[in-house]
PADRENZA-409867 format. One line per 4 residues: their letters; for each residue x, y, z of N, C-alpha, C. Coordinates in nm, 4 decimals. Layout:
% residues N
a = X,Y,Z,X,Y,Z,X,Y,Z  ... $
***
This chain:
% residues 98
xxxx = 11.4124,12.9889,12.6479,11.4524,12.9366,12.7768,11.5410,13.0284,12.8594  11.4609,13.0349,12.9592,11.5872,13.1102,13.1014,11.6961,13.0453,13.1440  11.7924,13.1204,13.1406,11.9367,13.0333,13.1758,11.9707,13.1166,13.3211  11.9236,13.0585,13.4051,11.9287,13.1686,13.5774,12.1315,13.1409,13.5596 $
xxxx = 12.2013,13.2918,13.5405,12.3254,13.2944,13.6259,12.3584,13.2447,13.7771  12.2365,13.1910,13.8896,12.2455,13.1375,13.9782,12.2496,12.9618,13.9482  12.2268,12.9329,13.8509,12.2606,12.7824,13.7752,12.3509,12.7137,13.8259  12.4027,12.6243,13.9142,12.4822,12.5538,13.8761,12.5432,12.4667,13.7909 $
xxxx = 12.6554,12.4669,13.7469,12.7445,12.4129,13.6287,12.6807,12.3165,13.5854  12.6645,12.1928,13.6587,12.6028,12.0672,13.6172,12.4460,12.0326,13.5895  12.3916,12.1655,13.6358,12.2533,12.1769,13.5987,12.2504,12.2474,13.4490  12.2876,12.3287,13.4446,12.3586,12.3805,13.2836,12.3925,12.2592,13.1585 $
xxxx = 12.4867,12.1542,13.2424,12.5377,12.0519,13.1390,12.3869,11.9671,13.1056  12.3008,11.9718,13.2523,12.2233,11.8937,13.2129,12.1006,11.9339,13.1168  12.0958,12.0632,13.1268,11.9727,12.1172,13.0684,12.0302,12.1082,12.8888  12.1601,12.1356,12.8532,12.1976,12.1140,12.7570,12.2394,11.9961,12.6893 $
xxxx = 12.2175,11.8895,12.7733,12.2114,11.7723,12.7334,12.0946,11.7631,12.6611  12.0005,11.7485,12.7662,11.8722,11.8010,12.7399,11.7904,11.7741,12.6101  11.8707,11.9099,12.5556,11.8163,12.0169,12.4665,11.9045,11.9602,12.3631  12.0205,11.8772,12.3496,12.1157,11.8188,12.2669,12.0202,11.6761,12.1978 $
xxxx = 11.9907,11.6188,12.3123,11.9128,11.4988,12.3070,11.8013,11.5264,12.1995  11.7118,11.6551,12.2459,11.5543,11.6779,12.2131,11.6245,11.7323,12.0758  11.7816,11.7930,12.0082,11.7348,11.8207,11.8998,11.7924,11.7126,11.7726  11.8231,11.6095,11.8873,11.8800,11.4684,11.8048,11.7502,11.3923,11.7489 $
xxxx = 11.6530,11.4161,11.8758,11.5193,11.3799,11.8068,11.4141,11.4233,11.7286  11.4736,11.5893,11.6962,11.4078,11.6338,11.6228,11.4658,11.5907,11.4597  11.5367,11.6268,11.4275,11.6714,11.6124,11.3036,11.6012,11.4561,11.2834  11.6166,11.3717,11.3999,11.5714,11.2341,11.3375,11.4270,11.2247,11.2861 $
xxxx = 11.3284,11.2554,11.3288,11.2129,11.3092,11.2847,11.2063,11.3387,11.1671  11.2631,11.4539,11.1288,11.2861,11.5408,11.0039,11.3391,11.4514,10.9173  11.4685,11.3702,10.9217,11.4887,11.2642,10.8162,11.4099,11.1762,10.8145  11.2901,11.1038,10.8938,11.2257,11.0125,10.8820,11.0781,11.0642,10.7345 $
xxxx = 11.0986,11.2218,10.7767,10.9864,11.2818,10.7181,11.0331,11.3030,10.5877  11.1005,11.3546,10.5474,11.2349,11.3746,10.4439,11.1806,11.2698,10.3507  11.2252,11.1312,10.4224,11.2179,11.0174,10.3469,11.1096,10.9466,10.2865  11.0012,11.0426,10.3756,10.8986,10.9653,10.3457,10.7832,11.0659,10.2507 $
xxxx = 10.8861,11.1976,10.2361,10.7924,11.2574,10.1166,10.8888,11.2238,10.0010  11.0458,11.1719,9.9935,11.0428,11.1557,9.8484,11.0143,11.0151,9.7984  10.9578,10.9442,9.9197,10.9187,10.8193,9.8682,10.7605,10.8160,9.8074  10.6864,10.9088,9.8740,10.5565,10.9618,9.8365,10.6001,11.0652,9.6257 $
xxxx = 10.7165,11.1736,9.6296,10.7179,11.2289,9.5245,10.7308,11.1064,9.4347  10.8564,10.9969,9.4491,10.8391,10.8873,9.3481,10.7240,10.7706,9.3423  10.6260,10.8228,9.3942,10.5365,10.7595,9.3897,10.3809,10.8451,9.3186  10.4134,10.9616,9.3328,10.3071,11.0272,9.2448,10.4017,11.0389,9.0785 $
xxxx = 10.5085,11.0028,9.0701,10.5749,11.0368,8.9171,10.5133,10.8913,8.8850  10.5676,10.7523,8.9512,10.4997,10.6551,8.9414,10.3432,10.6708,8.8012  10.2907,10.7154,8.8937,10.1387,10.7338,8.8693,10.1342,10.7896,8.7829  10.2210,10.9568,8.7942,10.1793,11.0196,8.6564,10.2420,10.9341,8.5319 $
xxxx = 10.3517,10.8483,8.5186,10.3673,10.7736,8.4474,10.3150,10.6524,8.3863  10.2149,10.6332,8.4855,10.1606,10.4844,8.4941,10.0053,10.5392,8.3571  9.9255,10.7050,8.4301,9.8741,10.7360,8.3915,9.8777,10.7804,8.2076  10.0147,10.7895,8.1570,10.0436,10.8886,8.0315,10.0477,10.6773,7.9456 $
xxxx = 10.0862,10.6158,8.0076,10.0902,10.4803,7.9657,9.9861,10.4314,7.9241  9.8928,10.4275,8.0294,9.7699,10.4546,8.0270,9.7021,10.4861,7.8828  9.7485,10.5891,7.8994,9.6500,10.6847,7.8281,9.6926,10.6407,7.6452  9.8302,10.6751,7.6463,9.8748,10.6180,7.4838,9.8485,10.4305,7.4868 $
xxxx = 9.8232,10.3494,7.5598,9.7304,10.2380,7.5502,9.6228,10.2525,7.4895  9.5799,10.3733,7.5568,9.3973,10.3746,7.5042,9.4199,10.3924,7.3893  9.5118,10.5222,7.3513,9.5084,10.5722,7.2018,9.5392,10.4878,7.1064  9.6302,10.4157,7.1422,9.6802,10.2969,7.0046,9.5623,10.1044,6.9596 $
xxxx = 9.4534,10.1321,7.1277,9.3774,10.0533,7.1107,9.2660,10.1088,7.0264  9.2384,10.2596,7.0531,9.1251,10.3171,6.9273,9.1853,10.3502,6.7839  9.3274,10.3403,6.7443,9.3953,10.3496,6.6580,9.3311,10.1898,6.6209  9.3833,10.0907,6.6519,9.3487,9.9144,6.6424,9.2211,9.8901,6.6368 $
xxxx = 9.1295,9.9465,6.6620,9.0151,9.9300,6.6976,8.9661,9.9764,6.5487  8.9886,10.1361,6.4377,8.9511,10.1955,6.3838,9.0270,10.1075,6.2769  9.1938,10.0390,6.2485,9.2065,9.9323,6.1758,9.1573,9.8694,6.1726  9.0942,9.7861,6.2799,9.0461,9.6546,6.2413,8.8773,9.6654,6.1652 $
xxxx = 8.8116,9.7888,6.1815,8.6712,9.8333,6.1296,8.7067,9.8868,5.9767  8.8253,9.8650,5.9616,8.8243,9.9467,5.8204,8.8872,9.8758,5.7399  8.9026,9.6745,5.8161,8.9754,9.5293,5.7766,8.8065,9.4882,5.7356  8.7553,9.4804,5.7854,8.6393,9.4537,5.8528,8.5084,9.4964,5.7022 $
xxxx = 8.5746,9.6285,5.7018,8.4215,9.6695,5.5714,8.5447,9.6129,5.4154  8.6922,9.6407,5.4296,8.7002,9.5461,5.3644,8.6953,9.4462,5.2973  8.7216,9.3344,5.4392,8.6584,9.1925,5.4098,8.5195,9.2073,5.3631  8.3965,9.2230,5.3883,8.2905,9.2499,5.3558,8.2909,9.2823,5.1863 $
xxxx = 8.3487,9.3840,5.1451,8.3640,9.4564,5.0269,8.3981,9.3687,4.9442  8.5101,9.2716,4.9855,8.5800,9.1502,4.8905,8.4592,9.0235,4.8865  8.3950,8.9933,4.9707,8.3206,8.9136,4.9980,8.1963,8.9510,4.9078  8.1061,9.0867,4.9204,8.0626,9.0801,4.8638,8.0906,9.0748,4.6890 $
xxxx = 8.1666,9.1584,4.6515,8.2110,9.0903,4.4930,8.2836,8.9445,4.4580  8.3174,8.8948,4.6206,8.2906,8.7623,4.5276,8.1746,8.6442,4.5128  8.0881,8.7193,4.6003,7.9274,8.6733,4.6307,7.8793,8.7097,4.4299  7.9375,8.8179,4.4144,7.8656,8.8713,4.3165,7.9199,8.7973,4.1084 $
xxxx = 8.0433,8.8291,4.1667,8.1874,8.7019,4.0880,8.1087,8.5987,4.0479  8.0343,8.4685,4.1769,8.0167,8.3363,4.1636,7.8897,8.3810,4.0844  7.7754,8.4648,4.1453,7.6542,8.4586,4.0622,7.6858,8.4867,3.9234  7.7426,8.5771,3.8876,7.7714,8.6391,3.7348,7.8493,8.4771,3.6528 $
xxxx = 7.9305,8.4141,3.7377,7.9398,8.2743,3.6717,7.8651,8.1744,3.6400  7.7991,8.1803,3.7599,7.6408,8.0690,3.7453,7.5828,8.0893,3.6540  7.5488,8.2383,3.6374,7.4708,8.2787,3.5559,7.5485,8.2236,3.3550  7.6565,8.2398,3.3666,7.6985,8.2251,3.2300,7.7383,8.1153,3.2150 $
xxxx = 7.7314,8.0207,3.2940,7.7071,7.8610,3.3137,7.5793,7.8315,3.2695  7.4856,7.8683,3.3204,7.3725,7.8148,3.3261,7.2832,7.8526,3.1693  7.3601,8.0305,3.1535,7.2975,7.9995,3.0274,7.4172,7.9813,2.8700  7.4967,7.9025,2.9367,7.6161,7.7757,2.7666,7.5617,7.6653,2.8244 $
xx = 7.4158,7.6624,2.9081,7.4079,7.4825,2.9211,7.2322,7.4707,2.8175  7.1891,7.5611,2.8431,7.0768,7.5708,2.7651,7.0715,7.6090,2.6410 $
***
């Protein structure tokens, strides 16, 4: 900006006041933008943490499903053993009756 030496003092004061107001607006916009950036950064951290939580939950669910499958296999083996024992007992009872 060119400030002429022949410019009246009050005109210079007007220009300085306008510049000061403009700088105030720039500073206000900058504060608003910084606040928005902080909010966006916080949201990004929350999203990252949520992704980590989801990954941990998915891993725990997979482990639980694995344990469930092992328990079902053990239950089936116990049921098969019980069926075999019942069959054997019936066979012994039939043989004792005859």
